[in-house]
LUMPARO-815264 format. One record per residue: residue in one letter; y, x, z of N, C-alpha, C in turn. Coordinates in steps of 0.05 Angstrom, whole numbers, plus 5000, padded with zeros to 4 digits. Each point is the difference from the previous one (the first is absolute). Example, Ala and Ser with C-alpha at 12.3 -4.5 7.8 and 13.67 -1.06 7.14 Angstrom:
! LUMPARO-815264
type->a | nY->4886 | nX->5264 | nZ->5156 | caY->5024 | caX->4982 | caZ->5000 | cY->5024 | cX->5018 | cZ->5000
type->s | nY->5021 | nX->4993 | nZ->4986 | caY->5024 | caX->5016 | caZ->5001 | cY->5022 | cX->4985 | cZ->5014
! end
This chain:
! LUMPARO-815264
type->m | nY->8788 | nX->6537 | nZ->1220 | caY->5015 | caX->5018 | caZ->4984 | cY->5000 | cX->5028 | cZ->5013
type->r | nY->5002 | nX->5001 | nZ->5027 | caY->5000 | caX->5026 | caZ->5014 | cY->4974 | cX->5015 | cZ->4996
type->q | nY->4978 | nX->4985 | nZ->5001 | caY->4973 | caX->5012 | caZ->4995 | cY->4998 | cX->5012 | cZ->4972
type->f | nY->5011 | nX->4985 | nZ->4981 | caY->5000 | caX->5009 | caZ->4972 | cY->5015 | cX->5026 | cZ->4997
type->i | nY->5024 | nX->5002 | nZ->5012 | caY->5016 | caX->5024 | caZ->4998 | cY->4986 | cX->5023 | cZ->5014
type->i | nY->4988 | nX->4996 | nZ->5023 | caY->4986 | caX->5021 | caZ->5014 | cY->4976 | cX->5010 | cZ->4983
type->a | nY->4985 | nX->4981 | nZ->4989 | caY->4977 | caX->5008 | caZ->4983 | cY->5009 | cX->5015 | cZ->4975
type->t | nY->5022 | nX->4991 | nZ->4988 | caY->5010 | caX->5014 | caZ->4977 | cY->5009 | cX->5028 | cZ->5006
type->m | nY->5014 | nX->5003 | nZ->5022 | caY->5010 | caX->5027 | caZ->5008 | cY->4976 | cX->5019 | cZ->5006
type->m | nY->4980 | nX->4989 | nZ->5013 | caY->4976 | caX->5017 | caZ->5006 | cY->4986 | cX->5008 | cZ->4974
type->a | nY->4998 | nX->4982 | nZ->4982 | caY->4987 | caX->5006 | caZ->4974 | cY->5017 | cX->5020 | cZ->4985
type->l | nY->5025 | nX->4996 | nZ->4999 | caY->5018 | caX->5018 | caZ->4986 | cY->4999 | cX->5028 | cZ->5012
type->s | nY->4999 | nX->5002 | nZ->5027 | caY->4998 | caX->5026 | caZ->5013 | cY->4975 | cX->5014 | cZ->4992
type->a | nY->4978 | nX->4986 | nZ->5000 | caY->4974 | caX->5013 | caZ->4993 | cY->5001 | cX->5009 | cZ->4970
type->c | nY->5011 | nX->4983 | nZ->4983 | caY->5001 | caX->5007 | caZ->4972 | cY->5017 | cX->5024 | cZ->4994
type->i | nY->5024 | nX->5001 | nZ->5012 | caY->5018 | caX->5022 | caZ->4996 | cY->4988 | cX->5026 | cZ->5011
type->a | nY->4987 | nX->4998 | nZ->5023 | caY->4987 | caX->5024 | caZ->5012 | cY->4980 | cX->5010 | cZ->4980
type->k | nY->4984 | nX->4982 | nZ->4988 | caY->4980 | caX->5009 | caZ->4980 | cY->5014 | cX->5013 | cZ->4976
type->a | nY->5022 | nX->4989 | nZ->4991 | caY->5014 | caX->5012 | caZ->4978 | cY->5011 | cX->5027 | cZ->5006
type->q | nY->5011 | nX->5003 | nZ->5024 | caY->5011 | caX->5026 | caZ->5008 | cY->4978 | cX->5021 | cZ->5003
type->n | nY->4977 | nX->4991 | nZ->5011 | caY->4978 | caX->5019 | caZ->5004 | cY->4988 | cX->5009 | cZ->4973
type->e | nY->5002 | nX->4983 | nZ->4980 | caY->4990 | caX->5007 | caZ->4973 | cY->5021 | cX->5013 | cZ->4983
type->g | nY->5024 | nX->5005 | nZ->5011 | caY->5020 | caX->5013 | caZ->4985 | cY->5015 | cX->4983 | cZ->4980
type->l | nY->4999 | nX->4974 | nZ->5003 | caY->5015 | caX->4982 | caZ->4982 | cY->5029 | cX->5000 | cZ->5008
type->v | nY->5017 | nX->4989 | nZ->4983 | caY->5028 | caX->4999 | caZ->5005 | cY->5006 | cX->4983 | cZ->5025
type->c | nY->5019 | nX->5008 | nZ->5016 | caY->5007 | caX->4986 | caZ->5024 | cY->5015 | cX->4974 | cZ->4993
type->m | nY->4998 | nX->4981 | nZ->5019 | caY->5013 | caX->4974 | caZ->4998 | cY->5029 | cX->5003 | cZ->4993
type->g | nY->5010 | nX->4983 | nZ->4982 | caY->5029 | caX->4999 | caZ->4994 | cY->5007 | cX->5018 | cZ->4977
type->e | nY->4981 | nX->5015 | nZ->4989 | caY->5007 | caX->5017 | caZ->4977 | cY->4990 | cX->4987 | cZ->4975
type->t | nY->4975 | nX->5003 | nZ->4993 | caY->4991 | caX->4987 | caZ->4975 | cY->4977 | cX->4980 | cZ->5004
type->m | nY->4991 | nX->4996 | nZ->5024 | caY->4978 | caX->4981 | caZ->5005 | cY->5009 | cX->4972 | cZ->4993
type->i | nY->4981 | nX->4984 | nZ->4991 | caY->5005 | caX->4971 | caZ->4995 | cY->4988 | cX->4985 | cZ->5023
type->v | nY->5016 | nX->4983 | nZ->5013 | caY->4991 | caX->4984 | caZ->5022 | cY->5005 | cX->4971 | cZ->4994
type->r | nY->4979 | nX->4984 | nZ->5002 | caY->5002 | caX->4971 | caZ->4995 | cY->4987 | cX->4985 | cZ->5022
type->l | nY->5009 | nX->4975 | nZ->5005 | caY->4987 | caX->4982 | caZ->5018 | cY->4993 | cX->4975 | cZ->4984
type->a | nY->4976 | nX->5000 | nZ->4988 | caY->4992 | caX->4978 | caZ->4983 | cY->4997 | cX->4975 | cZ->5018
type->e | nY->5013 | nX->4978 | nZ->4991 | caY->4999 | caX->4975 | caZ->5014 | cY->4985 | cX->4980 | cZ->4983
type->i | nY->4976 | nX->4993 | nZ->5009 | caY->4982 | caX->4983 | caZ->4984 | cY->4993 | cX->4975 | cZ->5015
type->e | nY->5000 | nX->4978 | nZ->4986 | caY->4990 | caX->4975 | caZ->5012 | cY->4977 | cX->4991 | cZ->4982
type->v | nY->4977 | nX->4995 | nZ->5012 | caY->4975 | caX->4993 | caZ->4986 | cY->4995 | cX->4970 | cZ->5004
type->f | nY->4990 | nX->4987 | nZ->4979 | caY->4991 | caX->4972 | caZ->5003 | cY->4977 | cX->5000 | cZ->5020
type->p | nY->5001 | nX->4981 | nZ->5019 | caY->4980 | caX->5000 | caZ->5022 | cY->4971 | cX->5000 | cZ->4991
type->q | nY->4994 | nX->4986 | nZ->4978 | caY->4972 | caX->4997 | caZ->4991 | cY->4989 | cX->5027 | cZ->4989
type->y | nY->5018 | nX->5019 | nZ->4995 | caY->4991 | caX->5026 | caZ->4989 | cY->5003 | cX->5023 | cZ->5020
type->l | nY->5007 | nX->4994 | nZ->5025 | caY->5007 | caX->5021 | caZ->5019 | cY->4977 | cX->5020 | cZ->5004
type->t | nY->4976 | nX->4990 | nZ->5006 | caY->4977 | caX->5019 | caZ->5005 | cY->4995 | cX->5018 | cZ->4976
type->e | nY->5000 | nX->4988 | nZ->4976 | caY->4995 | caX->5015 | caZ->4976 | cY->5023 | cX->5020 | cZ->4995
type->y | nY->5025 | nX->4992 | nZ->5004 | caY->5022 | caX->5018 | caZ->4996 | cY->4998 | cX->5024 | cZ->5019
type->l | nY->4994 | nX->4995 | nZ->5025 | caY->4998 | caX->5022 | caZ->5020 | cY->4979 | cX->5020 | cZ->4992
type->s | nY->4979 | nX->4991 | nZ->4988 | caY->4979 | caX->5018 | caZ->4991 | cY->5011 | cX->5019 | cZ->4977
type->y | nY->5013 | nX->4988 | nZ->4981 | caY->5013 | caX->5016 | caZ->4979 | cY->5020 | cX->5019 | cZ->5011
type->a | nY->5017 | nX->4991 | nZ->5018 | caY->5022 | caX->5017 | caZ->5011 | cY->4989 | cX->5023 | cZ->5016
type->n | nY->4980 | nX->4995 | nZ->5016 | caY->4988 | caX->5022 | caZ->5016 | cY->4987 | cX->5021 | cZ->4982
type->e | nY->4987 | nX->4991 | nZ->4979 | caY->4987 | caX->5018 | caZ->4981 | cY->5020 | cX->5018 | cZ->4986
type->v | nY->5021 | nX->4988 | nZ->4989 | caY->5020 | caX->5016 | caZ->4985 | cY->5015 | cX->5019 | cZ->5019
type->d | nY->5006 | nX->4991 | nZ->5024 | caY->5014 | caX->5018 | caZ->5019 | cY->4982 | cX->5024 | cZ->5007
type->r | nY->4975 | nX->4995 | nZ->5006 | caY->4982 | caX->5021 | caZ->5007 | cY->4996 | cX->5020 | cZ->4977
type->l | nY->4995 | nX->4990 | nZ->4977 | caY->4995 | caX->5017 | caZ->4976 | cY->5025 | cX->5016 | cZ->4993
type->s | nY->5023 | nX->4987 | nZ->5002 | caY->5025 | caX->5014 | caZ->4993 | cY->5005 | cX->5024 | cZ->5018
type->v | nY->4997 | nX->4995 | nZ->5026 | caY->5005 | caX->5022 | caZ->5019 | cY->4979 | cX->5022 | cZ->4998
type->e | nY->4975 | nX->4992 | nZ->4995 | caY->4979 | caX->5020 | caZ->4997 | cY->5002 | cX->5017 | cZ->4975
type->r | nY->5007 | nX->4987 | nZ->4978 | caY->4998 | caX->5013 | caZ->4973 | cY->5026 | cX->5011 | cZ->4989
type->e | nY->5023 | nX->4990 | nZ->5010 | caY->5026 | caX->5007 | caZ->4987 | cY->5016 | cX->5017 | cZ->5019
type->p | nY->5004 | nX->5026 | nZ->4995 | caY->5015 | caX->5017 | caZ->5017 | cY->5029 | cX->4991 | cZ->5004
type->g | nY->5011 | nX->4987 | nZ->4980 | caY->5028 | caX->4991 | caZ->5001 | cY->5004 | cX->4974 | cZ->5016
type->v | nY->4978 | nX->4987 | nZ->5007 | caY->5002 | caX->4976 | caZ->5017 | cY->4999 | cX->5010 | cZ->5029
type->v | nY->5023 | nX->5001 | nZ->5013 | caY->5001 | caX->5009 | caZ->5027 | cY->4989 | cX->4979 | cZ->5019
type->c | nY->5007 | nX->4975 | nZ->4995 | caY->4993 | caX->4979 | caZ->5019 | cY->4999 | cX->4973 | cZ->4985
type->l | nY->4980 | nX->4985 | nZ->5005 | caY->4999 | caX->4971 | caZ->4994 | cY->4989 | cX->4987 | cZ->5026
type->f | nY->5017 | nX->4987 | nZ->5015 | caY->4992 | caX->4989 | caZ->5025 | cY->5004 | cX->4970 | cZ->5000
type->p | nY->4978 | nX->4985 | nZ->4996 | caY->5003 | caX->4971 | caZ->4998 | cY->5001 | cX->4987 | cZ->5028
type->m | nY->5016 | nX->4980 | nZ->5002 | caY->5003 | caX->4985 | caZ->5026 | cY->5001 | cX->4970 | cZ->4994
type->q | nY->4990 | nX->4985 | nZ->5019 | caY->4999 | caX->4971 | caZ->4997 | cY->5017 | cX->4988 | cZ->5022
type->s | nY->5017 | nX->4981 | nZ->4994 | caY->5017 | caX->4987 | caZ->5020 | cY->4983 | cX->4987 | cZ->5021
type->a | nY->5008 | nX->5004 | nZ->5025 | caY->4986 | caX->4987 | caZ->5023 | cY->5006 | cX->4970 | cZ->5000
type->d | nY->5023 | nX->4993 | nZ->4989 | caY->5008 | caX->4971 | caZ->5000 | cY->4990 | cX->4985 | cZ->4976
type->d | nY->4995 | nX->5013 | nZ->4977 | caY->4992 | caX->4987 | caZ->4976 | cY->4982 | cX->5019 | cZ->4984
type->s | nY->4974 | nX->4996 | nZ->5001 | caY->4981 | caX->5019 | caZ->4989 | cY->5002 | cX->5002 | cZ->4969
type->t | nY->5014 | nX->4982 | nZ->4987 | caY->5004 | caX->5002 | caZ->4971 | cY->5022 | cX->5019 | cZ->4993
type->k | nY->5015 | nX->5010 | nZ->5019 | caY->5022 | caX->5019 | caZ->4995 | cY->4990 | cX->5028 | cZ->5006
type->i | nY->5000 | nX->5015 | nZ->4979 | caY->4990 | caX->5028 | caZ->5001 | cY->5024 | cX->5019 | cZ->4994
type->r | nY->5001 | nX->5021 | nZ->5015 | caY->5020 | caX->5021 | caZ->4995 | cY->4985 | cX->5026 | cZ->4997
type->i | nY->5008 | nX->5016 | nZ->4980 | caY->4987 | caX->5026 | caZ->4995 | cY->5021 | cX->5021 | cZ->5000
type->l | nY->4999 | nX->5018 | nZ->5019 | caY->5017 | caX->5023 | caZ->5000 | cY->4989 | cX->5019 | cZ->4979
type->e | nY->5016 | nX->5006 | nZ->4980 | caY->4992 | caX->5018 | caZ->4978 | cY->5018 | cX->5024 | cZ->5000
type->i | nY->4988 | nX->5024 | nZ->5000 | caY->5015 | caX->5025 | caZ->4998 | cY->4987 | cX->5017 | cZ->4979
type->y | nY->5016 | nX->5009 | nZ->4981 | caY->4990 | caX->5017 | caZ->4978 | cY->5016 | cX->5026 | cZ->5001
type->a | nY->4987 | nX->5021 | nZ->4993 | caY->5013 | caX->5027 | caZ->5000 | cY->5024 | cX->5002 | cZ->4981
type->s | nY->4999 | nX->4984 | nZ->4978 | caY->5021 | caX->5001 | caZ->4980 | cY->4998 | cX->4975 | cZ->4982
type->e | nY->5020 | nX->4997 | nZ->4984 | caY->4999 | caX->4978 | caZ->4980 | cY->4977 | cX->5004 | cZ->4981
type->e | nY->4994 | nX->5025 | nZ->4993 | caY->4978 | caX->5006 | caZ->4982 | cY->4973 | cX->4992 | cZ->5013
type->a | nY->4997 | nX->5006 | nZ->5025 | caY->4975 | caX->4992 | caZ->5014 | cY->4997 | cX->4969 | cZ->5000
type->y | nY->5022 | nX->4986 | nZ->5004 | caY->5000 | caX->4971 | caZ->5000 | cY->4991 | cX->4990 | cZ->4972
type->q | nY->5012 | nX->5011 | nZ->4979 | caY->4994 | caX->4991 | caZ->4973 | cY->4970 | cX->5006 | cZ->4994
type->q | nY->4990 | nX->5023 | nZ->5009 | caY->4972 | caX->5007 | caZ->4996 | cY->4982 | cX->4980 | cZ->5014
type->h | nY->5008 | nX->4992 | nZ->5025 | caY->4985 | caX->4981 | caZ->5015 | cY->4996 | cX->4974 | cZ->4985
type->l | nY->5022 | nX->4991 | nZ->4987 | caY->4999 | caX->4974 | caZ->4986 | cY->4980 | cX->5001 | cZ->4976
type->k | nY->4993 | nX->5023 | nZ->4991 | caY->4982 | caX->5003 | caZ->4977 | cY->4971 | cX->5003 | cZ->5007
type->t | nY->4994 | nX->5004 | nZ->5026 | caY->4972 | caX->5005 | caZ->5008 | cY->4983 | cX->4975 | cZ->4996
type->d | nY->4974 | nX->5005 | nZ->4996 | caY->4981 | caX->4977 | caZ->4997 | cY->4999 | cX->4983 | cZ->5024
type->h | nY->5001 | nX->5012 | nZ->5024 | caY->4997 | caX->4984 | caZ->5025 | cY->5025 | cX->4983 | cZ->5004
type->f | nY->5024 | nX->5009 | nZ->4992 | caY->5024 | caX->4983 | caZ->5003 | cY->4999 | cX->4978 | cZ->4979
type->q | nY->4992 | nX->5007 | nZ->4976 | caY->4999 | caX->4979 | caZ->4979 | cY->4980 | cX->4978 | cZ->5007
type->k | nY->4977 | nX->5008 | nZ->5012 | caY->4980 | caX->4980 | caZ->5009 | cY->5013 | cX->4982 | cZ->5021
type->y | nY->5014 | nX->5011 | nZ->5019 | caY->5014 | caX->4984 | caZ->5021 | cY->5020 | cX->4982 | cZ->4987
type->k | nY->5018 | nX->5011 | nZ->4984 | caY->5022 | caX->4984 | caZ->4988 | cY->4989 | cX->4977 | cZ->4983
type->q | nY->4982 | nX->5006 | nZ->4982 | caY->4990 | caX->4979 | caZ->4983 | cY->4982 | cX->4979 | cZ->5015
type->g | nY->4986 | nX->5010 | nZ->5020 | caY->4982 | caX->4983 | caZ->5016 | cY->5014 | cX->4981 | cZ->5019
type->t | nY->5025 | nX->5007 | nZ->5007 | caY->5014 | caX->4984 | caZ->5020 | cY->5024 | cX->4985 | cZ->4990
type->l | nY->5006 | nX->5002 | nZ->4974 | caY->5023 | caX->4986 | caZ->4989 | cY->5001 | cX->4971 | cZ->5008
type->h | nY->4978 | nX->4986 | nZ->4998 | caY->5000 | caX->4971 | caZ->5006 | cY->5000 | cX->4994 | cZ->5030
type->m | nY->4996 | nX->5020 | nZ->5016 | caY->4999 | caX->4996 | caZ->5029 | cY->5027 | cX->5003 | cZ->5014
type->v | nY->5019 | nX->5013 | nZ->4986 | caY->5025 | caX->5006 | caZ->5013 | cY->5021 | cX->4978 | cZ->4994
type->k | nY->5010 | nX->4989 | nZ->5022 | caY->5020 | caX->4979 | caZ->4998 | cY->5028 | cX->5012 | cZ->4996
type->d | nY->5005 | nX->5023 | nZ->5014 | caY->5026 | caX->5012 | caZ->4998 | cY->4997 | cX->5030 | cZ->5005
type->l | nY->5016 | nX->5016 | nZ->4985 | caY->4999 | caX->5029 | caZ->5002 | cY->5028 | cX->5012 | cZ->4998
type->k | nY->5007 | nX->5017 | nZ->5019 | caY->5025 | caX->5015 | caZ->4999 | cY->4993 | cX->5029 | cZ->5006
type->l | nY->5013 | nX->5018 | nZ->4986 | caY->4995 | caX->5029 | caZ->5003 | cY->5026 | cX->5015 | cZ->5004
type->p | nY->5013 | nX->4995 | nZ->5022 | caY->5025 | caX->5014 | caZ->5005 | cY->4995 | cX->5030 | cZ->5006
type->t | nY->5017 | nX->5017 | nZ->4988 | caY->4999 | caX->5028 | caZ->5006 | cY->5017 | cX->5004 | cZ->5025
type->m | nY->4990 | nX->5016 | nZ->5019 | caY->5013 | caX->5004 | caZ->5025 | cY->5011 | cX->5028 | cZ->5002
type->k | nY->5019 | nX->5004 | nZ->5017 | caY->5010 | caX->5027 | caZ->5006 | cY->5006 | cX->5002 | cZ->5030
type->p | nY->4995 | nX->5023 | nZ->5011 | caY->5006 | caX->5003 | caZ->5029 | cY->5031 | cX->4999 | cZ->5005
type->l | nY->5007 | nX->4988 | nZ->5021 | caY->5029 | caX->4999 | caZ->5007 | cY->5010 | cX->5027 | cZ->5009
type->d | nY->4983 | nX->5015 | nZ->5013 | caY->5007 | caX->5027 | caZ->5010 | cY->4977 | cX->5019 | cZ->4996
type->p | nY->4998 | nX->5012 | nZ->4976 | caY->4977 | caX->5017 | caZ->4993 | cY->4996 | cX->5023 | cZ->5020
type->e | nY->5021 | nX->5011 | nZ->5011 | caY->4996 | caX->5022 | caZ->5018 | cY->4987 | cX->4992 | cZ->5026
type->t | nY->5008 | nX->4977 | nZ->5011 | caY->4987 | caX->4990 | caZ->5024 | cY->4971 | cX->4992 | cZ->4994
type->m | nY->4995 | nX->4988 | nZ->4977 | caY->4973 | caX->4992 | caZ->4992 | cY->4982 | cX->5025 | cZ->5000
type->k | nY->5009 | nX->5022 | nZ->4990 | caY->4984 | caX->5024 | caZ->4999 | cY->4992 | cX->5009 | cZ->5029
type->l | nY->5018 | nX->4997 | nZ->5019 | caY->4994 | caX->5006 | caZ->5027 | cY->4978 | cX->4982 | cZ->5012
type->i | nY->5002 | nX->4975 | nZ->4993 | caY->4979 | caX->4981 | caZ->5009 | cY->4973 | cX->5008 | cZ->4989
type->f | nY->4999 | nX->5007 | nZ->4975 | caY->4974 | caX->5007 | caZ->4987 | cY->4989 | cX->5026 | cZ->5011
type->k | nY->5017 | nX->5019 | nZ->5007 | caY->4990 | caX->5025 | caZ->5011 | cY->4985 | cX->4995 | cZ->5027
type->k | nY->5008 | nX->4980 | nZ->5015 | caY->4988 | caX->4993 | caZ->5025 | cY->4971 | cX->4991 | cZ->4996
type->q | nY->4992 | nX->4991 | nZ->4977 | caY->4974 | caX->4990 | caZ->4995 | cY->4979 | cX->5021 | cZ->4995
type->r | nY->5009 | nX->5025 | nZ->4997 | caY->4982 | caX->5022 | caZ->4993 | cY->4982 | cX->5007 | cZ->5023
! end
């Protein structure tokens, strides 16, 4: 669990630094932050990872409103995937859902996913979080 938290914080730091450098809204204002919790059926794991890596890469490359999609795999159970998702706004998130690459991922992996949760997250202390992210520059 400690490794997961450290990896998540490092990813979040890099993502927010990118957002700040590109002039996007700072954390805690209008950004959408989610930590997708996905469990994949073991027999589909390799295929699922291929889909996930493709949609994450294309989304970050092609969509200015996608600040970060950082996929992680549990060290204890490889079928448990977590994706740190940060969008510049609700509008950017809604646009992301309509893209061809997201639709390909969603439709192609429906039968592979055993469980999916998409909780929206918020920083406990946005002001301190901003200080952490400034250190990454």
